[in-house]
C-alpha positions in Angstrom: -22.1 1.8 -27.0 -24.3 -1.2 -27.5 -22.6 -4.4 -28.7 -23.4 -8.0 -29.2 -19.8 -8.9 -28.9 -19.9 -10.0 -25.3 -22.0 -12.9 -24.0 -20.4 -13.2 -20.6 -18.2 -10.8 -18.6 -16.5 -11.0 -15.2 -16.8 -7.8 -13.1 -14.4 -6.8 -10.3 -17.2 -6.1 -7.8 -17.0 -4.4 -4.4 -20.6 -3.4 -3.9 -19.5 0.3 -3.8 -21.0 3.0 -5.9 -19.2 2.3 -9.2 -19.6 -1.4 -9.4 -23.2 -1.3 -8.0 -24.4 0.7 -11.0 -22.2 -1.1 -13.5 -24.1 -4.4 -13.3 -27.5 -3.1 -14.5 -25.7 -0.7 -16.9 -23.9 -3.6 -18.5 -27.1 -5.6 -18.9 -28.9 -2.6 -20.4 -26.1 -1.7 -22.9 -24.6 -5.1 -23.8 -27.3 -7.6 -22.8 -24.5 -9.9 -21.5 -24.4 -12.2 -18.5 -22.5 -10.6 -15.6 -20.5 -12.6 -13.1 -19.4 -10.6 -10.1 -16.1 -11.3 -8.3 -15.6 -9.8 -4.9 -12.2 -10.0 -3.3 -11.8 -10.2 0.4 -8.5 -8.5 1.1 -9.2 -8.0 4.8 -11.5 -5.0 4.4 -13.7 -6.4 7.2 -16.9 -8.4 7.5 -19.1 -5.3 7.4 -17.8 -4.5 3.9 -18.8 -7.9 2.5 -22.1 -8.3 4.4 -25.1 -8.6 2.0 -22.8 -8.5 -1.1 -24.1 -11.7 -2.6 -27.8 -10.7 -2.3 -27.1 -7.3 -3.6 -25.1 -8.5 -6.7 -27.9 -11.0 -7.6 -30.7 -8.5 -7.1 -29.0 -5.9 -9.3 -28.6 -8.4 -12.2 -25.5 -10.6 -11.7 -26.0 -14.3 -12.6 -23.6 -15.4 -9.8 -21.0 -14.0 -7.5 -17.6 -15.3 -6.3 -16.5 -14.0 -2.9 -12.8 -14.9 -2.7 -10.7 -14.8 0.5 -7.4 -13.4 -0.7 -6.2 -11.9 2.6 -3.3 -14.2 3.4 -2.1 -14.2 -0.2 -2.4 -10.4 -0.2 -0.3 -10.1 2.9 2.3 -12.8 2.3 2.9 -12.3 -1.5 2.5 -8.5 -1.8 2.5 -6.6 1.5 5.5 -8.4 3.1 7.8 -8.2 0.0 7.0 -4.4 -0.1 7.8 -4.0 3.6 11.0 -5.9 3.2 11.9 -3.5 0.3 11.2 -0.5 2.5 9.2 0.9 -0.5 7.3 4.1 0.2 5.8 6.3 -2.6 6.9 9.9 -2.4 8.0 9.5 1.2 4.5 9.1 2.6 2.2 6.6 0.9 2.5 3.0 2.0 0.9 1.7 -1.2 -2.3 0.4 0.4 -4.4 0.5 -2.7 -1.5 -0.1 -5.1 -0.5 -3.6 -4.1 -4.0 -4.8 -3.6 -4.9 -4.5 -7.3 -2.5 -7.2 -8.6 -3.8 -9.9 -6.3 -7.4 -9.1 -7.2 -6.6 -8.9 -11.0 -4.9 -12.3 -10.9 -8.0 -13.9 -9.4 -10.3 -12.1 -11.9 -8.3 -13.7 -14.7 -8.5 -17.1 -13.1 -12.3 -16.9 -12.8 -12.7 -15.4 -16.2 -10.9 -18.3 -17.8 -12.8 -20.8 -15.7 -16.2 -19.3 -16.7 -15.2 -18.8 -20.4 -15.8 -15.1 -20.2 -15.4 -12.8 -23.1 -14.1 -9.8 -21.1 -13.2 -8.5 -17.7 -14.9 -5.3 -16.4 -13.6 -2.9 -13.8 -15.1 0.3 -12.3 -11.9 2.4 -12.3 -12.1 6.0 -13.5 -10.1 7.3 -16.5 -8.4 9.7 -14.2 -7.1 7.2 -11.7 -4.1 4.9 -11.2 -6.2 1.7 -10.5 -7.2 1.3 -14.2 -3.5 0.9 -15.0 -2.9 -1.5 -12.1 -5.8 -3.7 -13.0 -5.1 -3.8 -16.7 -1.4 -4.4 -16.5 -2.0 -7.3 -14.2 -4.7 -8.7 -16.4 -2.4 -8.5 -19.4 0.3 -10.4 -17.5 -2.0 -13.4 -17.2 -4.5 -13.0 -20.1 -2.8 -10.9 -22.8 -5.7 -11.4 -25.3 -8.5 -10.8 -22.8 -10.8 -7.8 -23.6 -11.2 -5.2 -20.9 -14.3 -3.0 -20.4 -13.8 0.2 -18.5 -17.2 2.0 -18.5 -15.9 5.2 -16.8 -14.0 6.0 -20.0 -17.0 6.4 -22.2 -20.4 6.0 -20.4 -22.9 8.8 -19.7 -22.6 8.4 -15.9 -19.5 10.6 -15.9 -19.7 11.9 -12.3 -20.5 10.4 -8.9 -23.6 12.5 -8.7 -24.9 11.0 -11.9 -24.1 7.5 -10.6 -26.0 8.1 -7.4 -29.0 9.4 -9.4 -28.8 6.3 -11.6 -28.7 4.0 -8.5 -31.7 5.8 -7.1 -33.7 5.5 -10.3 -32.9 1.7 -10.5 -33.6 1.1 -6.7 -30.0 0.1 -6.1 -29.2 0.4 -2.4 -26.1 2.4 -1.4 -24.3 2.8 1.9 -23.4 6.4 1.0 -25.2 9.7 0.8 -24.5 12.9 -1.2 -23.0 14.8 1.8 -20.4 12.2 2.8 -19.7 10.7 -0.6 -15.9 10.3 -0.3 -14.3 7.9 -2.6 -12.9 5.2 -0.4 -10.8 2.1 -0.7 -10.4 -0.3 2.2 -8.4 -3.4 2.8 -6.5 -5.0 5.7 -3.6 -2.6 5.2 -5.3 0.8 4.9 -8.3 3.0 4.2 -8.1 5.8 1.7 -10.3 8.9 1.4 -10.6 11.2 -1.6 -13.0 13.7 -3.1 -15.4 16.3 -1.8 -13.7 18.9 0.4 -10.4 17.0 0.2 -10.1 18.0 -3.5 -9.0 21.5 -2.3 -5.6 21.3 -0.6 -6.3 24.3 1.5 -9.1 22.5 3.4 -8.1 20.7 6.6 -9.5 17.2 6.6 -12.6 16.7 8.8 -11.0 13.9 10.8 -14.0 13.4 13.1 -16.0 12.6 10.0 -13.7 10.5 7.9 -11.5 8.4 10.3 -12.7 4.8 10.6 -9.6 2.8 11.6 -8.6 4.9 14.5 -8.7 8.3 16.1 -6.7 11.5 15.6 -3.7 12.0 17.8 -5.6 14.7 19.8 -8.1 12.0 20.8 -5.6 9.3 21.6 -5.0 8.3 25.3 -2.8 10.5 27.4 -0.8 7.4 28.2 2.0 5.6 26.2 1.6 2.1 24.9 4.5 -0.3 24.6 4.6 -3.1 22.1 7.3 -5.6 20.9 7.6 -7.1 17.4 9.8 -10.0 16.4 11.0 -10.5 12.8 12.6 -13.4 11.1 14.4 -12.7 7.8 12.5 -9.4 7.5 9.1 -11.0 8.1 7.0 -10.2 11.3 6.4 -13.4 13.2 5.3 -12.4 16.7 3.6 -9.5 18.5 4.2 -9.0 22.3 5.8 -12.5 22.5 2.8 -14.3 20.8 3.6 -16.0 17.5 1.0 -15.4 14.8 0.7 -15.2 11.1 1.5 -11.9 9.4 -2.2 -11.0 8.6 -3.2 -11.4 12.3 -0.2 -9.2 13.3 -1.4 -6.5 11.0 -5.0 -6.8 12.2 -3.9 -6.5 15.8 -1.5 -3.6 15.1 -4.4 -1.8 13.3 -6.4 -1.9 16.5 -3.5 -0.8 18.7 -2.2 1.8 16.3 -5.6 3.2 15.5 -6.4 3.7 19.1 -3.1 5.7 19.5 -3.6 8.0 16.5 -0.9 6.2 14.4 -0.6 6.2 10.6 -2.8 9.2 9.4 -1.3 10.7 6.3 -2.6 13.7 4.3 -0.8 14.1 1.1 -0.8 15.4 -2.5 0.7 12.8 -4.7 1.7 12.6 -8.3 -0.6 10.2 -10.1 0.7 8.0 -12.8 -1.7 9.5 -15.3 -0.1 13.0 -14.9 -2.2 14.9 -12.4 -1.7 15.7 -8.7 -4.3 14.2 -6.3 -5.0 14.8 -2.6 -6.0 12.1 -0.3 -6.1 11.0 3.3 -4.8 7.6 4.2 -5.2 5.6 7.4 -2.5 2.9 7.8 -2.0 2.3 11.5 -0.6 -1.2 11.6 1.4 -0.7 8.4 3.1 2.4 9.7 4.2 0.5 12.9 5.5 -2.4 10.8 7.5 -0.1 8.5 9.0 1.8 11.4 9.9 -1.4 13.2 11.4 -3.1 10.2 13.5 -0.1 9.2 14.8 0.3 12.7 15.9 -3.4 12.9 17.7 -3.0 9.6 19.8 -0.2 11.1 21.6 -2.8 13.3 21.5 -5.8 10.9 22.6 -4.4 7.6 26.1 -3.1 6.7 26.3 0.5 5.5 26.8 -0.1 1.8 23.9 -2.6 1.6 21.6 -0.3 3.7 22.3 2.7 1.5 22.0 0.9 -1.8 18.7 -0.7 -0.6 17.4 2.8 0.1 17.9 3.7 -3.5 16.3 0.5 -4.7 13.3 1.2 -2.4 12.4 4.3 -4.5 12.2 2.3 -7.7 10.4 -0.5 -6.0 7.7 1.9 -4.8 7.3 3.4 -8.3 6.8 -0.1 -9.8 4.2 -1.0 -7.2 2.4 2.4 -7.6 2.5 2.2 -11.4 0.9 -1.3 -11.5 4.1 -3.0 -12.6 4.1 -5.8 -10.0 4.2 -8.7 -12.5 7.4 -7.5 -14.3 10.9 -9.0 -14.5 12.3 -5.9 -12.8 10.1 -6.1 -9.8 10.8 -9.8 -9.4 14.6 -9.1 -9.7 14.4 -6.4 -7.1 12.6 -8.7 -4.7 15.3 -11.3 -5.2 17.9 -8.7 -4.2 15.8 -7.7 -1.2 15.3 -11.2 0.0 19.1 -11.6 0.0 19.5 -8.5 2.2 16.9 -9.9 4.6 18.7 -13.0 5.5 20.1 -11.4 8.7 17.1 -9.1 9.5 16.1 -11.1 12.5 15.5 -9.8 15.9 13.1 -8.0 18.3 12.2 -4.4 18.6 10.3 -2.6 21.3 8.3 0.5 20.4 6.5 3.2 22.4 3.3 4.6 20.9 2.0 7.9 22.0 -0.5 10.3 20.4 0.5 9.6 16.8 4.2 9.0 17.5 6.2 5.9 17.2 9.3 5.9 19.5 12.1 3.3 19.4 12.3 1.8 22.9 15.1 -0.8 22.3 16.1 -3.5 19.9 18.3 -6.6 19.6 19.4 -9.1 17.0 21.7 -12.1 17.0 23.0 -10.6 13.7 23.5 -7.1 15.1 26.5 -5.3 13.6 26.5 -2.7 16.3 29.5 -3.1 18.7 29.3 -1.2 21.9 33.0 -2.0 22.5 33.9 -0.2 19.3 31.3 2.6 19.4 31.8 3.6 23.1 33.0 7.1 24.0 34.8 5.5 27.0 38.2 3.8 27.0 38.5 0.8 24.7 41.3 -1.5 23.5 39.9 -2.3 20.0 40.0 1.1 18.2 43.2 3.1 17.8 41.9 6.7 17.5 45.3 7.8 16.0 44.4 5.8 12.8 41.8 8.4 12.0 44.4 11.0 11.0 45.7 8.9 8.1 42.2 8.1 7.0 41.2 11.8 6.9 44.4 12.7 5.0 43.6 10.1 2.3 39.8 10.7 2.3 40.3 14.5 2.0 43.2 14.4 -0.5 41.0 15.4 -3.5 39.7 18.4 -1.5 43.3 19.4 -0.6 44.6 19.1 -4.2 41.7 21.2 -5.5 42.3 23.9 -2.9 46.1 24.0 -3.7 45.2 24.5 -7.4 42.8 27.3 -6.5 45.5 29.1 -4.6 47.9 28.9 -7.5 45.4 30.2 -9.9 44.6 33.2 -7.6 48.4 34.0 -7.5 48.4 34.3 -11.2 
C-alpha cells in the first residue's frame, strides 16, 4: 500500500465521511502533499461552512473551493432537461451530471499544481467512480487516479467512523443516522441503513431535508408559471432570472408542497441493484413543465423520436459518458428540436402533484379550429374513410389470407 511514487495529489473533497478520513490516510500511507478541491454545485452554504479549516486541520496543504453552480446548471442540467432524459423512468440524474463538471475542475487544478495523481472517495460498488474517472480520462488521459475504497482497510462506513474518532476528525453524522448522501442544487440523495432493504418504508420524517412529505404539505393549491425560450427556463411567475435562481426558488416552492420525492430500486452500472430515496423538487417541476410545452411545440415524428433518444441520453449521463462524441451529437440534435420550444406554462401544485393549468406558445402546433368537436370548415371528416382503408390494408390482406387457409 505504501508508495513513494506520489509527491502531490489532488483530492475531490466534500468534507463528508469518506473524504474527511482520506486526507490523513493518504499522508500516513503515501507521505504525499494533499491538495483538497471542494466544488460548490449549489449544495448550500451550510454544506461548505468550515470546510477550509477542517481540510487544513486534517492535513491538507491547501484547499480550493470552486463555485461551479452556474456552469453545472447551464452546461449539464439544462441540456439534460432539454433532452428529457430520465433514468429508468424515475431518476432525474442529480448525482450523475454533477460528477463531470467536478472532475473537469479537478483536472484543471491538478495540472495547475503539477500533481502526480487525482484522488476520489467513491466506493468500488458505486457509479460515481466510473463518472469521475471517465471524465478525468477525457481531459488528462495519462493522469494517475487513486481510489482508496478499492483496497484500503477502512472497508465499511463503521470502520471509517471509528478511524475518524481515533484521529479526532469532526463529523456531522452519527452511527444511527449515517445515511450516504449527496447534495447539490438539483437534488439530495439518501442511501444505506434501513433503505438497503426494499421492504422498509422510508422514514421520511427523518430523512427529508429539501421539503416535506405530501401528507404534511399545505391543504391549499399553489399556482406557478414558467416561461421557456428555446427549451431553457428564463422566468418564474413573470420575473426573469437565471436558470440556477429559478431552480433554487422552485426547490423552495416544490419542497413546501411535497413535490419530487422518489423511492426507487435502480440498476447500477456496475451490475447490482441499489435502493435510494431522491429529493428533486425543483427539477421535477421543470421536467414536467418542459415536457408539457413540447406537447404543443413539437410535431409528432420529432416528439416520438426524441422520446427514444432520451432513453439513450439518460444512459450516457448515468454511465458517466458525458464527454463523448455520442452525447455531444445527441445534444446537437436536441438543440435543433428546441428552436420552437418557447412559451409559458401554468402549473398547479398540490400535495405532491403537479397539474397542468394551461400553456401557450407562439410556435404552438395545436389548432383549435382543426381539433374541435364542433362544426368546422377546415377538416373534411369524409377523408378519414380513405385514410383508414389504406392504413388498414395490410391487416385486411392478412385477414383475407387467413380465411383462405382456413377453407383449405
